[in-house]
Backbone as a ProteinNet text record, in pm:
[ID]
protein_1_A
[PRIMARY]
XXXXXXXXXXXXXXXXXXXXXXXXXXXXXXXXXXXXXXXXXXXXXXXXXXXXXXXXXXXXXXXXXXXX
[TERTIARY]
-3528.5	-3527.6	-3382	-3335	-3174.1	-3196.6	-3132.3	-3071.6	-2945.5	-2962.5	-2842	-2812	-2690.3	-2635	-2579.9	-2601.4	-2489.7	-2579.1	-2638	-2762.2	-2659.2	-2603.7	-2555.3	-2615.2	-2630.7	-2634.3	-2556.8	-2547.9	-2430	-2323.6	-2317.9	-2166.3	-2090.7	-2208.6	-2175.2	-2119.1	-2253.3	-2162	-2049.6	-2023.7	-1877.6	-1791.8	-1788.8	-1705.6	-1699.2	-1787.3	-1786.2	-1759.1	-1726.3	-1727.9	-1550	-1489.4	-1310.8	-1315	-1459.3	-1398	-1347.4	-1425.4	-1380.5	-1570.5	-1492.3	-1650.5	-1622.3	-1767.4	-1779.6	-1858.9	-1861.1	-1956.9	-2036.7	-2164.4	-2270	-2229.9	-2102.5	-2034	-1936.3	-1846	-1811	-1868.8	-1981.6	-2078.6	-2099.9	-2179.9	-2210	-2133.7	-1994.5	-1905.8	-1839.3	-1871.3	-1860.4	-1992.4	-2094.5	-2195.9	-2218.6	-2134.3	-2134	-1979.3	-1893	-1788.9	-1830.5	-1892	-1988.5	-2078.5	-2149.2	-2254.9	-2179.9	-2031.9	-1985.7	-1946.1	-1858.4	-1844.4	-1913.3	-2083.1	-2148.1	-2225.3	-2244.3	-2239.7	-2130	-1976.6	-1923.5	-1886.4	-1965.5	-1963.8	-2118.6	-2225	-2287	-2252.5	-2174.1	-2135.5	-2057.5	-1996.4	-1882.3	-1992.1	-2075.4	-2160.6	-2251.9	-2324.6	-2346.2	-2270	-2180.1	-2079.5	-2057.9	-2056.8	-1981.6	-2139.9	-2221.9	-2378.5	-2415.3	-2401.3	-2464.9	-2614.9	-2671.3	-2835.3	-2843.4	-2778.9	-2831.2	-2689.9	-2632.1	-2490	-2511.7	-2409.6	-2453.3	-2279	-2284.6	-2150.5	-1995	-2076.5	-1929.8	-1915.7	-2006.7	-2007.6	-1952.2	-1917.8	-1882.3	-1742.3	-1670.2	-1535.5	-1600.1	-1683.6	-1678.1	-1729.3	-1849.1	-1852.6	-1717.7	-1637.7	-1565.7	-1391.3	-1425.4	-1316	-1221.5	-1216.3	-1122.2	-1097.9	-1054.5	-1076.5	-1003.3	-854.8	-788.4	-804.4	-899.4	-920.4	-1106.2	-1090.5	-1230.5	-1214.4
-13731.3	-13681.6	-13632.5	-13659.4	-13604.6	-13473.1	-13360.3	-13213.9	-13247.2	-13223	-13241.1	-13086.3	-13062.5	-12926.8	-12908.9	-13015	-12959.6	-13033.4	-12986.8	-13042.6	-13135.9	-13251.8	-13346.5	-13410.9	-13345.7	-13338.7	-13212.2	-13140.6	-13021.8	-13061.5	-13099	-13166.5	-13263	-13357.7	-13497.7	-13420.3	-13362.2	-13287.3	-13174.6	-13138.1	-13067.6	-13185.8	-13288	-13402.7	-13463	-13511.2	-13535.6	-13420.1	-13287.2	-13164.8	-13219.9	-13215.9	-13263.2	-13427.2	-13534	-13619.9	-13758.8	-13710.6	-13784.3	-13866.9	-13981	-14043.2	-13975.2	-14005.8	-14003.7	-14056.9	-14150.3	-14229.9	-14159.8	-14214	-14192.7	-14159.4	-14258.6	-14231.1	-14162.6	-14071.5	-14009	-13849.8	-13864.3	-13773	-13747.9	-13844.1	-13787.7	-13754.9	-13813.6	-13754	-13619.4	-13568.3	-13386.4	-13355.5	-13410.9	-13348.4	-13291.5	-13426.9	-13430.2	-13273.7	-13313.9	-13227.7	-13070.2	-13070.1	-12888.5	-12828	-12986.3	-12943.5	-12927.7	-12946.9	-12932.4	-12783.4	-12795.6	-12616.6	-12507.7	-12549.4	-12443.8	-12440.4	-12568.2	-12544	-12414.6	-12486.3	-12352.9	-12237.4	-12225	-12056.1	-11995	-12118.3	-12027	-12041.6	-12115.3	-12080.2	-11998.2	-11922.9	-11798.9	-11696.5	-11689.3	-11576.7	-11543.2	-11667.6	-11632.7	-11602.5	-11655.6	-11581.5	-11468.3	-11441.7	-11273.2	-11185.6	-11230.7	-11149.1	-11114.5	-11135.7	-11091	-11140.8	-11078.2	-11088.6	-11135.7	-11105	-11089.8	-11107.9	-11192.2	-11200.2	-11159.4	-11000.3	-10941.4	-10978.9	-10882.6	-10954.3	-10873.8	-10785.9	-10708.8	-10764.4	-10828.7	-10958.2	-11050	-11130	-11276.7	-11321.4	-11219.4	-11260.1	-11369.4	-11263.6	-11359.1	-11496.1	-11524.1	-11659.4	-11717	-11638.8	-11783.5	-11753.4	-11654.2	-11667.6	-11621.5	-11530.1	-11442.4	-11319.9	-11307.9	-11184.3	-11074.9	-11148.6	-11017.8	-10922.5	-10937.3	-10909	-10810.6	-10753.7	-10662.1	-10526.6
-5351.2	-5548.1	-5553.1	-5663.8	-5724.3	-5780.2	-5746.7	-5794.8	-5857.3	-6030.2	-6072.6	-6139.9	-6073.8	-6111.2	-6249.2	-6298.2	-6455.6	-6567.1	-6665.3	-6784.7	-6869.1	-6833.6	-6856.2	-7024.6	-7107.3	-7214.6	-7278.8	-7257.4	-7277.5	-7246.3	-7112	-7098.1	-7209.8	-7216.7	-7370.2	-7438.4	-7511.7	-7626.1	-7614.3	-7527.7	-7543.2	-7495.1	-7447.6	-7488.7	-7628.4	-7667.5	-7793.2	-7897.1	-7919.7	-7954.4	-8001	-7894.1	-7921	-7952.4	-7976.7	-8018.3	-7880.7	-7774.6	-7642.1	-7626.8	-7578.7	-7532.1	-7318.6	-7287.6	-7143.2	-7068.5	-7000.4	-6944.9	-6772.7	-6845.2	-6747.3	-6549.7	-6565.9	-6422.6	-6414	-6521.6	-6496.3	-6490.2	-6555.3	-6517.9	-6428.5	-6386.1	-6227.9	-6127	-6123.7	-6061.1	-6077.9	-6160.2	-6189.5	-6155.9	-6194.7	-6126.4	-5975.9	-5911.9	-5761.9	-5711.1	-5824.8	-5771.8	-5800.4	-5886.8	-5918.4	-5814.2	-5745.3	-5635.6	-5549.3	-5497.9	-5389.4	-5394.6	-5538.2	-5557.6	-5535.5	-5577.7	-5564.8	-5369	-5356.7	-5200.9	-5119.9	-5211.2	-5060.6	-5084.4	-5209.6	-5299.6	-5213.5	-5161.2	-5097.4	-4951.6	-4928.3	-4811.3	-4752.3	-4851.5	-4873.2	-4837.1	-4935.4	-5013.2	-4813.1	-4748.8	-4636	-4521.1	-4485	-4423.9	-4458.2	-4578.6	-4609.6	-4596.4	-4548.8	-4507.6	-4642.9	-4781.6	-4902.8	-4879.1	-4923.6	-4957.8	-5100.9	-5156	-5324.6	-5426.4	-5415.5	-5543.3	-5648.6	-5664.1	-5812.7	-5925	-6024.4	-6080.7	-5978.2	-5928.4	-5878.1	-5719.5	-5621.2	-5562	-5546.2	-5671.7	-5730.3	-5699.1	-5697.4	-5592.1	-5431.9	-5390.5	-5246.4	-5275.2	-5353.9	-5368.3	-5453.2	-5515.6	-5546.8	-5467.3	-5328.9	-5232.8	-5264.5	-5362.4	-5432.8	-5360.6	-5221.6	-5157.4	-5176.1	-5288.7	-5316.4	-5375.9	-5476.4	-5642.1	-5549.8	-5478.7	-5461.1	-5561.8
[MASK]
++++++++++++++++++++++++++++++++++++++++++++++++++++++++++++++++++++

């Protein structure tokens, strides 16, 4: 089962608004990239021993430890 991280129609719409075309292969590549980014965020939240990610703790997920 394939899990899609991005809504492909929204992505295509944004490119189309800018007058650009995007191939389905490029969409798949962007989806994979975003999936890797999200998995990294999840790992940082787990390492930070956070059970519920809130707006106040989003810096942990982003890995921006200097802006607490």
